[in-house]
N, C-alpha and C positions, 0 to 999 in steps of 0.2 A: 794281896800286901802291895802297898804304895812304894814308889821307890823313893828312900831318902835320899836327900839334895845333901852338898856339903859348900861350904865357903871358905876361904882363906880368908883369914881374920891377921891383918898388918899388924895391929897391935897386940897381940898374942902370938902371934908367928905359929899359930896354928890352926888348921881345920876345925869350923863349926858345922854344927849341923843347922839348914837353912829351916828355920820357919816361918810361915803367912802369919799376919796380924788377924785379928778378928775381922775387922774393915774390908781390908784386901782380900780376904774370902769370900765376904759379901756380897765387894764388887765383882770381882771375878762371874761369882754365881747370877748377879743380877745381868751382866754381860752374857752371860751363856744362853740366860732364859730370854731376851731381847732379841740376840743374835738368831735364836731357832726360831721366834715369832716370828719375824721378818721372813726367815728362809720359807718357813710355812705359808704364810699366806700370801707372798709371792708363788709358790708353787701353786696354792688351792685358784687362785686369780688365771695364772697362765692356763691350768684345766678349763675353766671355767670358759676363757675366751677363745679359747682353741675346739673344746668339745660343749660347753653348755651346760647350764644346770638343770637340774628335772625340770624346775618350776618354768625357764627358758621353753624347753622343749613341750611343755604344755601349751604356753602362750602360743608358739609356731605351728603345733596341731589347728589350735583353734582359729588362727589368722587364714591356714589354710583353707580349713572348713568353711570360715565365712565366707573367703573370696572364692570358693567353689560355690555355695550357695549365690552368691550376689553373682555370678556366670550366669546358674541356671533362673534366675529369676530375669537378668536380663534377656534370656531366650524369649522364657513365657512371656513378656512383656514385648518382644517384638512380634511373637504371634499375635497377640491380643490385638495390636495395634494394625498387623495386615489385618487381621478380622474385621475390624471396625472400618477400616478403609473400605472394605469390598461393601458394608453395611452401608456406610456414606455413599457410595457411588450407587448403590439399588435404589437407595432412598431418592438421591436426586434424578436418577435416568430412567426409572421403573415407578414407583409407587408414585412419587409427587406429579411426574409426568401424566399417570392416570388421572388424575384431578384435576390436571392444568394448573398448577401451583409452580411457583416458581421456585430453581434451585436455591438450598443456601449456600450466601458466597461464602468462598473459601476464607475471605479476612474475618468472619462471624466463626465459621466453624474451626481457625485456627488462632483465634482471640487469645490474649492475652492471659496468665495463670497467676499472677503474684509480683510485688516488688521487688526490689533489689537486693534486699535484705532477706528476701525468704529463706535462702539458707543457709545463713550467715553463722549458725548454731552448730553447724556440721562441719566449720573451718579447724583447723589445725589440730588434723587426727593423720595418723598416717596412710589411711585408706579414705581421704576426706573426699577427692575428687570421686571415685568410685559410689562413693553414697550420694554422694551430690546426685549424679548424673542419673544417678536410679531412681530417688527422688523425683526429680523435675521429670523421666519418664512416664512416672504415676502421676503425677499432676496434669501433665498435658493431656492423657487417656481420659484421667477425671473429668478434664473442662470439655472433651471432645464428646463424653460420653453423657454430659449433659445436654448438651446442646442438641445431640441423637435424640434424647430421650423428649426431649421436647418437640422436635419434628415428628417424632413417632407419636406424639399426643396430638399433633394438626393433622396429621394424616386420618388416625383414629375419629376424630372431629368431621375432616372432609369427608369419610367415607359415610357415617351416621347422616351424612347432608346428602350420598350420591341421592335420593329419589326425589329430594328438594330439586337437587342440581339437574336430574334429568327432565324433571317437569317445567324448568325455567328456560334451558337452555333453546332456543329456537331449532325447531325439527321438524317443520311443515311448511308447504308454500302457501303464501298469502294470498292467493286469488285460490277460492275449491272449484274444482273440475276444470282445471284450465287446459285447455290445450296446448302441449309444450312446444308447438310451433308458434303459439303465441309470445313467446319470450321474445321479445325482438331485438335486443341488445343484453350482452354479460359484462360481467365486473372484467375489466383492465383497459388497455387504452383503445382508443375506439377513436372515429371521425366526429367531429364537434358538429351537430345539425348547422348550427348558428355560424360557426367560424370557419367551418370545413377543414381544420388541423385537426390532428392527433392530438388528443387529450386524457387523462385518465377517468376511468369512470367507475365509481366507488361500490356500484350497486348494480343490481339487474334489472331492467325494465320489462313489466309485461304491460301488454297491448289489451284492453277492454274497452267494452262501451260505458260510459259514463253514468255512476249509480250503481256499476256493479259492486258488491261487497266485497271487503276487506277485512283478511281474520288477522288474529293476533299468533302469532306463530311460537308464543312460550309465553308461560305464566309470568306475572312482574307486574311494574306499578307504573300509569303512565307518567312520564317526566317532564314533558313539554307538548305543548300543543300550540301551531303558529297558524296566526291566518295572516296570509300576505299574498302578493302577485310576482314576487320576484324569487328567482332561484329554485329553491323547491318547493314554492306556493304554499298553500296548506298542506300542512305536514303534520306528523305527529312522533313521538319519539318514546318508544318504550324500554326501561330500565329491567333486566331481567336479574338483575346479579349478580355474583361469581363474575362481574367482568365485561356482562354482556349485555348489551343495547340492539336495538333495531328501530330501524325508522322507516317510516311508508310518505311517499310525495308524493306532490301535485294532485292532493286528495280534491273531490268537489265537496265531500263533508266530512267534520269527526263527528263520531259518536260518543267519546266518552273525554273525561277532563282531568287535568291535572291533580293527580293523586289519587288516582282512582286506581284500585288493585283489579287486574284484566286474567284471564285465563286463558291459553292455547285452545285456540278454536272458535273462539268470542270474537263476533262483529266487533268492530271495532272505529271501521271508518269506509266511504265511499271512492272507487275511481273518480278521477276528474280529469281536468286539464289546466291548473293554474300553475300559477309561476312561470318560468324557462320551460314550456313544452311544447312540441309542434302537433302532439294528438293527444286524444286520451290517451292514461297508461297510467300504473303504478311503478315508480321508482322506490325500489325495496334494497335498505341495507342493512347488514351485519357489523355491530363495530363489538369487537372486543379490544379491551386493554383503551380503549379511544383510537383506536385504529381500524379503519371500515376493513373486512374480510372476506372471501369470495362465498356471498350467499350460497351459491351451487353445493356447495358440500353443508348443508342444514335442512336438505328434501329428504333427508332419510326416512321419514315417518308414514308418509303418506304417495310413495312411488314404487312403483317395481322397480325390479334390477333393470329391465330392458330400459324404461321410460328414463332411469336414471342417468345409462350409459348414451342414450340419444341427447340427453341435457346436456351430459359433458362435449360431447360432439360437435352440438349446434355452438357451444359456448366458443370454442374454439374460431370457427369460420368469423371472417369481417362482418361487420355491421356499422348500422349508422344509430346512434343513440336516438332518442329521443326525447333528451332533454341537453 
C-alpha cells in the first residue's frame, strides 16, 4: 500500500492529505516511460557498440571469408602467371627458335588491357582495392593468354609447313661432285684480288671450268636474272621463302627466267668468268632476312661428316677471293 502524504494548509491551520491531479499523474507516468526508454536505448546501443549485433557478427564473418577467398585466388593467379611466364619463355626460346621465327616482343606480350575507367564500378567499397587488383591481374593474364594462343597457332602452322620449309632451305652444294679442295675462298674477311686489301666476302667461291653445271640448292622461285660485266656479272637470285634466298654469280649463262619455279638439284646455270672475276668460278651466297650468312652451314644434305669437317677446316685458312 502506497504511503499517504500530508501537507500543512495555512488557511485551515491543519494537515491535509496530498493528492495529485489526473494531469500531473499522467505527466509523471509519461516522464517515467520516456526516461526508461532513453535508458534502455542507451544500454542497447552501448552493448551493440562494444559487443556487436548478431547481424554484424554474421557480416564480419562473411567479410573475413571473402578476404580469405581473395587471398587464395591471388595465390592461384600468381601461380598461373608464373606458369604462363614459363610457357612464354619456352615459346620464344625453343618452339619459335626451332622454326627460325622471331620471338614475340615484350611490348606485344605486355600490351594494354583496358581504359582508365575500366574498374570505376568497383570503387567506393571497403575492399575496393583488393577487388580491383584481383580484376587487373585476371585481365592481364587473359590478355597474355590471347597472345600466347595466337603464337601457338603460328607455331602449329609453321609445324605443318615444316616439310615445305625443309625442301626450300638451301641444303646442298651448288656444284655436284665438287672436289672440296676446289673451294677457293670462304665466307668472311679475305684479301681482295683487285685492291689487295682486306674486304668482306659474303659467299663462297667454287673454282670450276667454264660451262660446269650449277644446281639450285633448294626449292624456290627465280627472283632475278641479271646479265652484266660488272660486280657479280651474270647472276641469278632464287627466293626460297621462309626468309631465304641464294645468289649464283659470275655465270657463263643462265638457264632459267624470272618467275620460274625451281627444285633442289635442278640445273639453273653454267659456271663462267663474267663480272669482277679473276678466273672461272661460281660465287655462291646464302641470304637470310636480307643478310648474307655463311653457306658452309648449308651443305648438310650431300656431304659426309668427314668432308664437312674438312670444309670447315679449309674455311678457316687465309685465302684470296676470285672476285
